[in-house]
Phi, psi and omega in degrees: 000135181270123181261357182242144175272142177290151178236149176253108185287350178271353181291126184284346184235142174285318177240155177299139180292152177275132177295335177300329179283338187256334184265137174297157183300331183258019181290144181300326181298327177293320178297313180298317180297321178295319179294315180298322178299333182272347182283149174271103184257015185298326179292327179282324183279332179091026179256000000 
């Protein structure tokens, strides 16, 4: 049994970067994410 996870030493980030740090406050992606957060997706998710 392997107790260690493999690591990629070429990966530039320890953790995935946050899009909040990269996107301007008025970026369209923020608007789309806000709209999707308000949708009832229970039929798609199966809950």
